[in-house]
C-alpha positions in Angstrom: -13.3 -14.8 -4.6 -9.7 -16.0 -4.0 -8.9 -17.1 -0.5 -6.5 -14.7 1.3 -4.3 -17.5 2.6 -3.8 -18.9 -1.0 -3.1 -15.4 -2.2 -0.3 -14.9 0.3 1.1 -18.4 -0.5 1.2 -17.5 -4.2 3.1 -14.2 -3.4 5.8 -16.2 -1.4 6.6 -18.8 -4.1 9.7 -16.8 -5.0 12.4 -15.3 -2.7 11.8 -11.8 -1.4 13.2 -9.3 -4.0 16.2 -7.4 -2.6 16.3 -3.9 -4.1 19.4 -2.5 -2.3 21.8 -3.8 0.3 24.9 -2.5 2.1 26.5 -3.0 5.5 23.9 -0.8 7.2 20.5 -1.8 5.8 18.6 -3.7 3.2 15.7 -2.6 1.0 13.2 -5.2 -0.3 9.9 -5.5 -2.1 7.2 -6.6 0.3 4.5 -8.7 -1.5 0.9 -7.7 -0.9 -0.8 -9.7 1.9 2.4 -10.2 3.9 2.7 -8.5 7.3 6.1 -6.7 8.1 6.6 -7.9 11.7 4.7 -9.6 14.4 2.1 -7.7 16.3 -1.3 -7.9 18.0 -3.1 -8.6 14.7 -0.7 -11.3 13.5 -2.4 -14.6 13.0 -1.1 -17.9 14.3 1.3 -19.4 11.7 1.1 -16.3 9.5 4.2 -15.6 7.3 6.1 -12.5 8.5 8.4 -10.5 6.3 11.0 -9.9 9.0 11.5 -13.6 9.7 11.3 -14.7 6.0 14.0 -12.2 5.2 16.2 -13.2 8.2 16.0 -16.8 7.0 16.7 -15.8 3.3 19.7 -13.6 4.0 21.0 -15.5 7.0 21.4 -12.3 8.9 19.7 -10.7 11.9 17.6 -7.7 10.9 15.7 -4.9 12.6 12.4 -3.4 11.4 12.5 0.3 10.6 9.0 1.1 9.4 6.0 -0.9 8.1 3.5 -1.1 5.3 -0.1 -2.3 5.8 -0.6 -6.0 5.3 -2.4 -5.6 1.9 0.0 -2.9 0.6 2.9 -4.0 -1.5 6.2 -2.1 -2.0 9.5 -0.9 -0.6 10.5 -1.7 3.0 13.8 -1.0 4.8 15.3 -3.3 7.3 18.4 -2.3 9.4 21.4 -4.5 10.2 22.0 -3.0 13.6 19.9 -1.4 16.4 21.8 1.9 15.9 21.0 2.1 12.2 17.4 1.1 12.9 17.2 4.0 15.5 18.6 6.5 13.0 16.3 5.4 10.2 13.3 5.3 12.5 14.0 8.9 13.6 14.2 10.0 10.0 10.8 8.5 9.3 9.3 10.1 12.4 10.8 13.5 11.4 9.3 13.1 7.9 12.8 13.5 6.4 12.0 10.3 4.3 9.8 11.2 1.3 7.4 8.3 0.5 5.8 7.9 -2.9 3.0 5.5 -3.8 0.8 4.6 -6.7 -2.8 3.5 -6.4 -5.7 2.6 -8.7 -8.9 4.1 -7.3 -12.6 4.3 -8.2 -13.8 7.2 -10.3 -12.1 10.2 -11.8 -9.9 12.2 -9.4 -8.8 15.8 -10.0 -5.4 16.5 -11.7 -3.9 17.4 -8.3 -5.3 17.7 -4.8 -4.2 17.9 -1.2 -6.1 16.3 1.7 -5.4 17.9 5.1 -7.8 16.0 7.3 -7.0 14.7 10.8 -7.6 11.0 11.5 -8.7 9.2 14.7 -6.2 6.8 16.2 -7.4 3.2 15.9 -7.1 2.6 19.6 -10.1 5.0 20.0 -12.3 3.2 17.4 -14.4 1.2 19.8 -14.9 4.3 22.0 -15.6 6.7 19.1 -19.2 7.2 20.2 -18.4 7.6 23.9 -16.9 11.0 23.9 -14.3 13.3 22.2 -10.9 11.9 21.4 -7.9 13.7 19.9 -7.4 13.5 16.2 -4.0 13.1 14.6 -2.9 15.6 11.9 -2.7 13.9 8.5 -1.8 15.3 5.1 -1.7 13.5 1.8 -0.9 14.8 -1.7 -2.4 13.2 -4.8 -1.6 13.6 -8.5 -3.6 12.0 -11.2 -1.4 10.1 -13.7 -4.0 8.6 -15.9 -7.8 8.1 -16.2 -9.6 5.0 -17.5 -13.2 4.5 -18.6 -14.2 0.9 -19.5 -17.5 -0.7 -20.6 -18.1 -2.5 -17.4 -21.6 -1.8 -15.9 -21.4 -0.9 -12.2 -23.5 0.9 -9.6 -26.2 1.7 -12.1 -23.8 3.1 -14.7 -23.0 1.6 -18.1 -19.3 2.2 -17.7 -16.7 2.1 -14.9 -14.2 4.9 -14.2 -10.8 4.6 -12.6 -7.8 6.9 -11.8 -4.1 5.9 -11.5 -2.6 8.1 -8.8 0.8 9.1 -7.6 0.6 9.7 -3.8 2.8 11.4 -1.3 1.8 11.1 2.4 3.3 13.8 4.5 2.5 12.1 7.7 2.3 8.4 8.5 -1.0 7.7 10.2 -2.7 4.3 10.4 -4.1 3.4 6.9 -3.8 7.2 6.1 -3.9 6.9 2.3 -6.7 4.4 2.2 -8.8 6.4 4.7 -8.3 9.7 3.0 -9.2 8.2 -0.4 -12.3 6.6 1.1 -13.3 9.9 2.6 -13.0 11.5 -0.8 -15.3 8.9 -2.3 -12.4 7.4 -4.4 -11.5 4.2 -2.5 -8.5 2.0 -3.5 -9.5 -0.9 -5.7 -9.1 -4.1 -3.7 -9.2 -2.4 -0.3 -11.4 -4.8 1.6 -11.5 -2.7 4.8 -12.0 0.9 3.6 -13.1 0.3 0.1 -16.2 -0.6 -1.9 -17.0 -4.3 -1.7 -19.2 -4.4 -4.9 -16.5 -2.6 -6.9 -13.8 -4.9 -5.6 -15.9 -7.9 -6.5 -16.6 -6.6 -10.0 -13.0 -5.7 -10.6 -11.8 -9.2 -9.5 -14.3 -10.9 -11.8 -13.3 -8.7 -14.7 -9.5 -8.9 -14.3 -8.7 -11.8 -11.9 -6.7 -9.3 -9.8 -7.3 -9.8 -6.1 -4.7 -7.7 -4.3 -5.2 -4.1 -3.1 -3.8 -1.9 -5.8 -1.6 0.3 -3.7 2.2 0.1 -3.9 4.9 2.0 -2.0 7.2 2.6 -5.0 9.9 5.1 -4.0 11.8 6.4 -1.0 14.0 9.5 -1.0 16.3 10.1 2.0 19.9 10.5 3.1 22.0 7.5 3.9 22.0 7.2 7.7 25.8 6.8 7.7 27.3 8.6 4.7 24.5 11.3 4.5 24.5 10.8 0.7 21.1 11.4 -1.0 19.5 8.1 -2.0 16.5 7.3 -4.1 15.3 3.7 -4.0 12.3 2.5 -6.2 10.4 -0.6 -7.2 7.8 -1.4 -9.8 4.1 -1.5 -9.0 4.0 -5.4 -9.0 2.9 -7.9 -11.6 -0.8 -8.0 -10.6 -1.0 -4.2 -10.5 0.5 -4.1 -14.1 -2.0 -6.8 -15.1 -4.8 -4.6 -13.8 -3.6 -1.6 -15.8 -3.4 -3.8 -18.9 -7.0 -5.0 -18.4 -8.1 -1.4 -18.3 -6.2 -0.5 -21.4 -7.7 -3.4 -23.4 -11.0 -4.1 -21.6 -13.0 -7.3 -22.3 -16.6 -6.9 -23.6 -19.0 -5.9 -20.9 -20.5 -9.0 -19.2 -24.3 -9.3 -18.9 -24.1 -9.7 -15.1 -25.6 -6.7 -13.2 -23.3 -5.6 -10.3 
């Protein structure tokens, strides 16, 4: 399977795509595999979106929110601490509506709501040592399209997938990925909460390595003018490549996954 460092390097061959910019903030497309800002999990020498964008735009920027490292999509960066604070409060108050798309294993219902609390990651190592508070977490799912292709997997002659539109109401750690895994429909390419055998099979069939989850749209009011704004991006080239592979699947290989 493709090395993750090579995968990140490939995603950074081109400048970061700027989707919107004014005197208050900038909105960009974060490539999959790139971390938004430095933190405890940042590796030595790892490329960081905040610094890459500061160098690209020659302007000091402030992080407002983040996406998981393997998630691609829309990210906002403020141009002042005041705007960063305003936007951050809007995200915290859930007055910014976030819309994602994901490709998952199996056939999902037409629509469903998951209202299932999640454990904060700081308690993971102590999860068997007593009770810890759970964080409320709600995610809405809508099935956009189903695919069934002649790729043997998990003892079945075919493989099934669903393309979802997702709106998380809260913003817990890996919320979408964890909720989908709990439902038995993990995101394709999720190497932490997903299905390793399906990820391997999908990569061998399509050549797509990245996790197929993209933050595609944000709806909110401008922090200064209060005008309603809708910003959006495409799913990403490799995500589109994955959908095309499902639309025109290759003949089933003889390998038994």
